[in-house]
C-alpha positions in Angstrom: 105.1 -5.3 -43.4 105.8 -2.2 -41.1 102.2 -0.8 -41.6 101.0 -4.0 -40.6 103.1 -4.5 -37.6 101.9 -1.0 -36.4 98.4 -1.6 -37.0 98.7 -4.9 -35.1 100.4 -3.1 -32.2 97.5 -0.3 -32.1 95.2 -3.1 -31.9 96.9 -4.5 -28.7 97.0 -1.3 -27.0 93.4 -0.3 -28.2 91.2 -3.6 -28.9 88.5 -2.8 -31.2 85.2 -2.7 -30.1 82.1 -2.4 -31.9 81.1 1.4 -32.4 77.2 0.5 -31.8 77.5 -1.8 -28.9 80.8 -2.1 -27.7 81.2 -5.8 -28.0 85.1 -6.6 -28.1 86.8 -8.1 -31.3 85.9 -5.8 -34.6 84.9 -2.0 -34.7 81.6 -3.4 -36.1 80.3 -6.6 -34.5 78.4 -9.3 -36.7 75.3 -8.4 -35.0 75.6 -4.9 -36.5 77.3 -5.2 -39.5 74.3 -6.1 -41.5 72.2 -3.2 -40.5 75.1 -0.7 -42.2 73.2 -0.9 -45.7 74.4 1.6 -48.3 72.2 4.5 -49.3 71.4 3.7 -53.2 71.0 5.9 -55.8 69.3 8.1 -57.2 71.1 11.0 -55.7 70.7 14.8 -56.4 73.5 15.6 -58.7 74.0 18.9 -56.7 74.1 18.3 -53.4 74.2 14.4 -53.3 71.1 14.0 -51.3 68.9 10.7 -52.0 66.0 11.6 -54.1 62.5 10.9 -52.9 59.8 10.0 -55.0 58.4 13.2 -55.7 61.6 14.6 -56.8 62.8 14.7 -60.3 65.3 12.2 -62.3 68.4 14.4 -61.4 67.7 16.9 -58.9 65.9 17.3 -55.5 63.1 19.8 -55.1 65.3 22.2 -53.5 68.3 22.2 -56.1 65.6 22.0 -59.0 64.1 25.2 -57.5 67.7 27.0 -57.5 68.3 25.7 -60.9 65.1 27.2 -62.3 66.0 30.2 -60.6 69.4 30.5 -61.8 69.2 29.1 -65.5 65.2 29.3 -66.5 64.5 32.9 -65.4 61.8 31.6 -62.7 62.3 34.9 -60.7 59.4 34.1 -58.5 61.3 31.1 -56.9 63.3 33.6 -55.1 60.4 34.5 -52.9 59.7 30.6 -52.0 63.5 30.1 -51.5 63.6 32.9 -49.1 61.5 31.0 -46.9 64.0 28.4 -45.7 66.7 31.0 -45.9 64.8 32.6 -43.1 64.5 29.7 -41.0 68.0 29.0 -41.1 69.0 32.9 -40.3 66.7 32.6 -37.4 68.3 29.3 -36.2 71.7 30.5 -36.2 70.7 33.6 -34.5 73.3 36.2 -36.4 72.1 39.9 -36.1 73.7 41.5 -39.4 73.8 45.2 -40.4 73.0 44.3 -43.9 72.8 41.5 -46.6 74.9 41.7 -49.5 74.4 39.0 -52.1 77.4 37.6 -54.2 77.8 39.5 -57.3 77.7 38.3 -60.9 80.4 40.0 -63.5 78.8 42.9 -65.3 78.6 40.8 -68.7 77.1 37.7 -67.3 74.6 39.5 -65.4 73.7 41.3 -68.8 73.5 38.0 -70.4 71.0 36.5 -67.7 69.1 39.6 -67.1 69.3 39.3 -63.2 71.6 38.1 -60.5 69.7 35.2 -58.9 71.7 36.1 -55.4 70.4 39.5 -55.5 66.8 38.3 -56.1 67.2 36.0 -53.1 68.6 38.9 -51.0 66.0 41.4 -51.6 63.5 38.6 -50.6 64.9 37.5 -47.6 65.7 41.2 -46.7 61.9 41.7 -46.6 61.3 38.9 -44.5 64.0 39.5 -41.8 63.8 43.2 -42.1 67.4 43.8 -42.7 68.5 46.1 -45.5 70.5 44.9 -48.9 73.2 46.4 -50.3 73.6 45.3 -53.9 76.4 47.8 -55.0 79.0 47.7 -52.4 80.6 44.3 -53.7 81.9 44.0 -57.2 83.0 40.9 -59.2 86.0 42.6 -61.1 87.3 39.3 -62.7 85.3 36.9 -65.1 85.6 33.6 -64.0 84.2 30.5 -65.7 80.9 29.2 -63.9 81.7 26.8 -61.3 80.0 23.9 -62.4 82.7 23.7 -65.6 85.7 24.1 -63.4 87.5 20.8 -63.9 88.4 20.3 -60.1 88.4 22.0 -56.9 91.7 23.3 -57.1 90.8 25.1 -60.4 87.4 26.5 -58.7 89.4 27.7 -56.2 92.1 29.3 -58.1 89.7 31.0 -60.7 88.1 33.4 -58.0 91.4 34.5 -56.4 91.0 38.4 -56.6 87.8 38.5 -58.5 86.0 40.7 -55.9 86.5 44.0 -54.7 84.4 46.5 -52.3 83.4 49.8 -53.9 83.0 51.9 -50.5 84.1 51.6 -46.6 81.9 49.4 -44.4 83.7 50.2 -41.1 82.7 48.0 -38.2 79.8 46.7 -40.0 78.4 43.0 -39.9 77.6 41.6 -43.2 75.5 38.5 -44.0 76.8 37.3 -47.5 74.2 35.5 -49.5 74.5 33.1 -52.6 72.2 30.5 -54.2 74.8 27.5 -54.1 78.1 27.1 -52.3 80.5 24.8 -54.1 84.1 24.7 -52.5 84.0 27.5 -50.5 86.3 29.6 -52.7 83.8 32.4 -53.8 82.5 33.4 -50.3 86.0 33.4 -48.9 87.2 35.9 -51.9 84.1 37.9 -51.0 84.8 37.8 -47.2 88.4 39.0 -48.0 87.2 41.7 -49.9 84.7 42.7 -47.3 87.3 42.8 -44.5 89.6 45.0 -46.6 86.7 47.5 -46.5 86.6 47.3 -42.8 83.8 45.3 -41.7 83.6 43.5 -38.4 82.1 40.1 -39.0 81.2 38.2 -42.2 78.5 35.5 -42.5 77.4 33.2 -45.3 74.5 31.8 -46.0 73.5 29.7 -49.2 70.3 27.9 -50.1 72.2 24.6 -51.2 75.6 23.4 -51.3 77.5 21.4 -53.9 78.5 18.1 -52.6 
């Protein structure tokens, strides 16, 4: 009852108006309500973007390329994905001193045979003429894959204290590179380790992000 009275009082003070045309009476008038159609499936299971007719059954083309690079050994796709990364880099106009890929734990990198973020960094660094440092940031804690974590809180907790820097980076500007951003916990923990090493600024760049 209290909530209803409060809502009614707000409506009296600030009468609803259509967000499209300003017609009083409702936040979306009867004319524009039918135009608010729900975007139907299918959606990409990673980024949740609607799938186009040329996409696969589960992943958009961008996320499919990331998946192939990360899990299927298609290393050549790092060169393909470096192009949209370079476009984003130039769009935002940042000026890093060095590119730093998000590292894998040594055991996982050994099992996979490579670090997909390092491959992306090498290709992007070549395109934008920025040096790459694949050794300064280290993953010292073996965390479960982000995709297997049960919820956002579990993902964020898993990476706390997972990274450290092996050298000083006094006043350098760092561009941190990864393939997928899930909750933001991984780049945040990487940034904390980099700041402890004395960096001036940390930017983050990923190919895609998880919805």
